[in-house]
C-alpha positions in Angstrom: -25.9 7.6 13.8 -25.6 10.9 15.7 -26.7 14.3 14.3 -23.0 15.2 13.8 -22.5 12.1 11.6 -25.7 12.7 9.7 -24.5 16.2 8.8 -21.2 15.0 7.4 -20.1 16.3 4.0 -18.2 13.8 1.9 -16.3 14.6 -1.3 -13.7 13.2 -3.7 -10.7 15.4 -3.3 -10.7 16.2 -7.0 -14.1 17.9 -6.7 -12.6 20.4 -4.2 -10.6 21.9 -7.1 -13.6 22.8 -9.1 -15.1 26.3 -8.8 -17.6 27.3 -7.8 -17.7 24.9 -4.9 -20.8 23.1 -4.0 -23.0 25.3 -1.8 -22.7 23.1 1.3 -18.9 23.8 1.6 -18.7 27.3 0.2 -18.3 28.7 3.8 -15.0 26.8 4.0 -13.5 28.0 0.7 -10.5 29.5 2.3 -9.7 26.3 4.3 -10.3 24.2 1.3 -7.9 26.3 -0.8 -5.2 25.8 1.8 -5.9 22.1 1.9 -5.7 21.7 -1.8 -2.4 23.6 -2.0 -1.0 21.5 0.8 -1.8 18.3 -1.0 -0.6 19.5 -4.4 2.5 21.5 -3.3 3.6 19.8 -0.1 2.6 16.1 -0.2 3.2 15.7 -3.9 6.4 17.6 -4.2 10.0 17.1 -3.0 11.1 18.9 0.2 14.7 20.1 0.9 14.5 18.7 4.4 13.0 15.3 3.5 16.4 13.5 3.1 15.5 11.7 -0.1 14.3 12.4 -3.6 10.7 12.2 -4.6 7.5 13.7 -3.1 7.0 13.9 0.7 4.3 11.2 0.4 5.0 8.9 -2.5 1.5 7.4 -2.4 -0.5 10.6 -2.8 0.3 11.4 -6.5 -1.0 7.9 -7.4 -4.0 8.3 -5.1 -4.8 11.5 -6.9 -4.3 10.0 -10.3 -6.6 7.1 -9.4 -9.1 9.5 -7.7 -8.9 7.5 -4.5 -8.4 10.5 -2.1 -11.5 11.6 -0.3 -12.4 14.3 2.2 -15.0 14.2 5.0 -16.1 17.5 6.6 -17.8 17.6 10.0 -19.1 21.2 10.3 -21.0 20.5 13.5 -17.9 19.5 15.5 -16.8 22.3 17.8 -15.0 22.9 21.1 -18.0 21.5 23.0 -18.1 18.2 21.2 -17.5 15.3 23.6 -14.3 13.3 23.2 -16.2 10.0 23.0 -18.4 11.4 20.3 -15.4 12.3 18.2 -14.0 8.8 18.7 -17.3 7.3 17.5 -17.1 9.5 14.4 -13.6 8.4 13.5 -14.4 4.8 14.2 -17.3 5.0 11.8 -15.1 6.5 9.2 -12.7 3.6 9.8 -15.5 1.1 9.0 -16.6 3.2 6.0 -13.0 3.1 4.7 -12.8 -0.7 5.0 -16.1 -1.1 3.1 -15.3 1.4 0.3 -14.2 0.1 -3.1 -11.6 -0.8 -4.0 -11.3 -3.3 -1.2 -8.9 -5.7 -2.8 -6.0 -5.5 -5.2 -3.2 -3.0 -5.4 -5.4 0.0 -6.0 -6.8 -0.5 -2.5 -3.4 0.6 -1.1 -3.8 4.1 -2.6 -7.2 4.8 -1.0 -7.3 7.4 1.8 -9.7 9.7 3.6 -8.9 13.1 5.2 -11.2 14.1 8.1 -11.6 17.8 8.7 -13.4 19.6 11.6 -13.4 23.2 10.3 -15.2 24.6 13.3 -12.8 23.4 15.9 -10.9 26.5 17.2 -7.2 26.8 16.8 -4.9 25.8 18.6 -7.5 23.7 20.5 -7.9 21.6 17.3 -4.3 20.5 17.4 -4.8 19.0 20.9 -8.1 17.3 19.8 -6.4 15.8 16.7 -3.5 14.4 18.8 -5.8 13.0 21.5 -8.2 11.2 19.1 -5.3 9.8 17.1 -3.6 8.5 20.2 -6.7 6.8 21.6 -7.6 5.0 18.4 -4.2 4.1 16.9 -4.1 0.6 18.4 -7.6 -0.2 17.1 -6.7 1.0 13.6 -3.4 -0.9 13.5 -5.1 -4.2 14.5 -7.1 -3.8 11.3 -4.0 -3.0 9.1 -4.8 0.7 9.0 -3.1 3.9 10.1 -4.8 7.0 11.5 -2.5 9.9 11.2 -2.5 13.3 12.9 -1.7 16.4 10.9 -1.7 20.0 12.1 0.4 23.2 12.2 2.1 22.2 15.5 3.6 20.1 13.8 3.1 16.7 15.5 6.3 15.4 17.0 6.9 12.6 14.6 10.3 12.4 12.9 11.0 11.8 9.2 12.2 8.4 8.0 15.2 9.8 6.2 15.9 12.9 8.3 15.0 13.0 11.9 15.0 16.7 11.9 12.1 16.8 9.5 8.5 16.8 10.7 6.5 15.3 7.8 3.1 15.5 9.5 2.9 19.3 9.2 -0.3 20.6 7.8 -1.8 24.1 7.9 -5.3 22.6 8.3 -5.7 20.3 11.3 -7.0 16.9 10.1 -6.9 13.1 10.6 -6.0 10.8 7.7 -7.0 7.2 7.3 -5.0 4.8 5.0 -3.7 1.3 4.8 -0.5 0.5 6.7 2.8 0.2 4.7 6.0 -1.6 5.8 7.8 1.7 6.7 5.2 2.6 9.3 7.4 0.7 11.8 8.9 4.2 12.5 5.6 5.4 13.9 4.8 2.2 15.8 8.1 1.1 17.3 7.7 2.6 20.8 4.6 0.7 21.9 4.5 -3.1 22.5 1.0 -3.7 21.2 1.6 -1.8 18.0 4.9 -3.6 17.3 3.1 -6.9 17.9 0.4 -6.1 15.3 3.1 -4.8 12.9 5.0 -8.1 13.1 1.7 -10.0 12.6 1.0 -8.1 9.4 4.4 -7.5 7.8 6.9 -9.7 9.6 10.3 -8.4 9.0 9.7 -7.5 5.4 10.7 -3.9 5.2 13.2 -1.9 3.1 16.8 -2.8 4.2 17.4 0.7 5.5 14.8 0.2 8.2 15.4 -3.4 8.9 17.2 -2.5 12.1 14.1 -0.7 13.4 12.1 -3.9 13.2 14.8 -5.9 14.8 15.3 -3.3 17.6 11.6 -3.1 18.3 11.2 -6.8 18.4 14.1 -7.2 20.8 13.0 -4.3 23.0 9.6 -6.0 23.7 10.8 -9.6 23.6 9.2 -10.6 20.3 10.6 -13.2 17.9 10.6 -12.3 14.2 8.2 -14.4 12.3 9.2 -17.8 11.2 7.9 -19.9 8.2 4.7 -20.9 10.0 3.4 -17.4 10.4 4.8 -15.8 7.3 1.6 -15.9 5.3 0.3 -12.7 7.0 3.1 -10.8 5.3 1.2 -10.6 2.0 -2.4 -10.0 3.1 -3.9 -9.2 -0.3 -2.4 -12.2 -2.1 -3.1 -14.6 0.8 -6.7 -13.3 1.1 -7.4 -14.0 -2.6 -5.9 -17.5 -2.3 -8.0 -18.3 0.8 -11.1 -16.8 -0.7 -10.8 -18.9 -3.8 -9.9 -22.0 -1.8 -6.7 -22.5 -3.7 -3.9 -24.7 -2.3 -0.7 -22.9 -1.8 2.5 -22.7 0.3 4.4 -19.7 1.5 8.2 -19.5 1.5 10.2 -16.6 3.0 13.9 -16.5 2.0 14.9 -15.8 5.6 14.0 -19.3 6.8 16.7 -21.0 4.7 20.2 -21.7 6.1 21.9 -20.3 3.0 21.2 -16.8 1.5 18.8 -16.7 -1.4 20.5 -14.4 -3.9 19.3 -15.9 -7.2 16.8 -18.4 -8.6 19.3 -21.2 -8.5 19.8 -20.7 -4.7 16.0 -20.9 -4.2 15.6 -24.0 -6.4 18.5 -25.7 -4.6 17.0 -24.9 -1.2 13.7 -26.4 -2.2 15.2 -29.3 -4.2 13.3 -28.2 -7.3 14.1 -27.8 -11.0 15.1 -24.1 -11.3 12.6 -23.8 -14.2 9.8 -23.9 -11.6 11.0 -20.6 -10.2 9.1 -18.0 -12.2 9.6 -14.3 -12.8 7.0 -11.7 -13.6 8.0 -8.9 -16.0 6.1 -5.6 -16.2 6.1 -4.4 -19.9 4.4 -1.7 -21.9 4.2 -0.4 -25.5 6.3 2.8 -26.3 3.3 5.1 -26.1 2.5 3.9 -22.5 -1.0 2.9 -23.5 -0.8 -0.9 -23.1 0.7 -2.6 -20.0 1.0 -6.3 -19.3 2.6 -8.8 -16.9 4.6 -11.7 -18.4 5.2 -14.8 -16.3 7.9 -17.2 -17.3 10.7 -19.2 -15.9 13.3 -17.0 -14.1 16.1 -18.6 -16.1 14.5 -17.9 -19.5 14.3 -14.8 -21.7 10.9 -13.5 -22.8 10.5 -12.9 -26.5 8.6 -9.6 -26.3 7.9 -9.5 -30.0 5.7 -12.6 -29.7 3.6 -11.0 -26.9 3.5 -7.7 -28.8 2.1 -9.5 -31.9 -0.6 -11.1 -29.7 -1.5 -7.7 -28.1 -1.5 -6.0 -31.5 1.1 -3.4 -30.7 4.3 -2.7 -32.7 6.6 -3.6 -29.8 7.0 -4.0 -26.1 9.6 -2.9 -23.6 10.2 -3.2 -19.9 8.5 -0.5 -17.8 10.6 1.3 -15.3 10.4 1.1 -11.5 8.2 4.2 -11.1 5.7 2.8 -13.6 5.7 -0.5 -11.7 5.0 1.3 -8.5 2.2 3.5 -9.9 0.5 0.9 -12.1 1.0 -2.3 -10.1 2.2 -1.2 -6.6 4.8 -3.9 -6.3 8.5 -3.5 -5.7 11.0 -4.9 -8.3 11.7 -8.6 -7.9 8.4 -9.1 -6.0 5.9 -8.8 -8.8 3.0 -11.3 -8.9 0.0 -11.4 -11.2 -2.3 -12.2 -8.2 -4.6 -9.4 -7.2 -3.6 -7.0 -10.0 -6.7 -5.4 -11.4 -7.3 -4.4 -15.0 -3.9 -5.7 -16.3 -3.3 -8.2 -19.1 -1.3 -11.2 -17.9 0.5 -13.7 -20.1 1.9 -17.0 -18.8 4.5 -19.0 -20.8 3.1 -22.4 -21.6 6.4 -24.2 -20.5 5.4 -23.5 -16.9 2.5 -25.9 -17.2 4.7 -29.0 -17.3 5.2 -28.7 -13.5 2.7 -29.6 -10.8 3.5 -26.3 -9.0 5.6 -23.2 -9.6 6.8 -20.4 -7.5 5.6 -16.8 -8.0 6.1 -13.5 -6.2 3.9 -12.4 -3.3 4.0 -8.6 -3.9 6.6 -8.1 -1.1 10.3 -8.8 -1.1 11.9 -12.1 -0.2 8.7 -14.1 -0.2 7.3 -16.5 -2.7 4.0 -18.4 -3.2 4.0 -22.0 -4.5 0.9 -22.7 -6.5 -0.4 -24.8 -9.3 0.2 -23.0 -12.7 -3.4 -23.8 -13.6 -4.6 -22.1 -10.4 -2.4 -19.2 -11.0 -3.7 -18.9 -14.6 -7.3 -19.0 -13.4 -6.8 -16.6 -10.5 -5.0 -14.0 -12.7 -7.1 -14.6 -15.8 -3.8 -15.1 -17.7 -3.5 -15.8 -21.4 -1.2 -18.8 -22.1 1.4 -18.3 -24.8 4.7 -19.7 -25.8 7.0 -16.7 -25.5 10.0 -17.7 -23.4 13.3 -18.7 -25.1 
């Protein structure tokens, strides 16, 4: 470890809002105030040029809520710091990020670290940030991570919904480390090695608005979109847990079938299975939003929420909305799985246990996991009830 790394200051972002600041970072109070304002009032808020509703970065509000946003300060980095030294610093932060809890489950997707070098002079700092990000991007992507450059320039990266918008603007030059998400294809599509890694991790499972970007990038560099044999890498958290626990499973992507999969009956017919083996996972809560649960039952049956509410000891249950699903579980609608969901009550309908295997979501759209209901129950610590009618 170099002297620069040894003198690093590391904080939870939430602690930077407290006054007075800790003595070690008091010299940077002005820069910290600007950073806090940028996170709270830029990343967490809508922007008229964004081209869609919601905050500029939809992950940051949840990261703040879960206290998973961190900041590393490097006060000894200055204009004389060697480029290779800086790369070594960021590479070590990458390894720290991978080892930090939570490492598994959906909460891991909201973890992020901001790297600040407060004594790099402006505008030299913008060039340093760009150079480090460019030289390390491929290494990060290989590990399923993104390293993003932010500065007042702003960086010449265009918005997903409005190409005239520059979302990486930040008044404080910094680098950010986070997990990759499917829409990162926009930032990776112009380099062959990055596209190859993206396809390995996500396949073609992206929101339909950006599907053409994946197809164009694959065609540009002569890549074939993933087939059934390599699809398992599309849901890394779920697959990791299945492999770690030595559980037998199969992966099915809807795109491998000749006929479109629009409803459970289509999927059952394609597999030659009883449609009751295709499960659905419902995300429910009590009216006061204090108790949440995932209910797993056959896709063709209706869940009697009153039976589960009685078991949970709450007056009633109702379906949670898509925003709650995103913040509490991290899955899109129609892709929910109880596998890898931390701290959530799970209930499985006992009718599912009459089959040797059932199909459950994989946490990403248009992909299913076939697994023994007994293995699914053990892996998700589910309670077995009779609640489907």
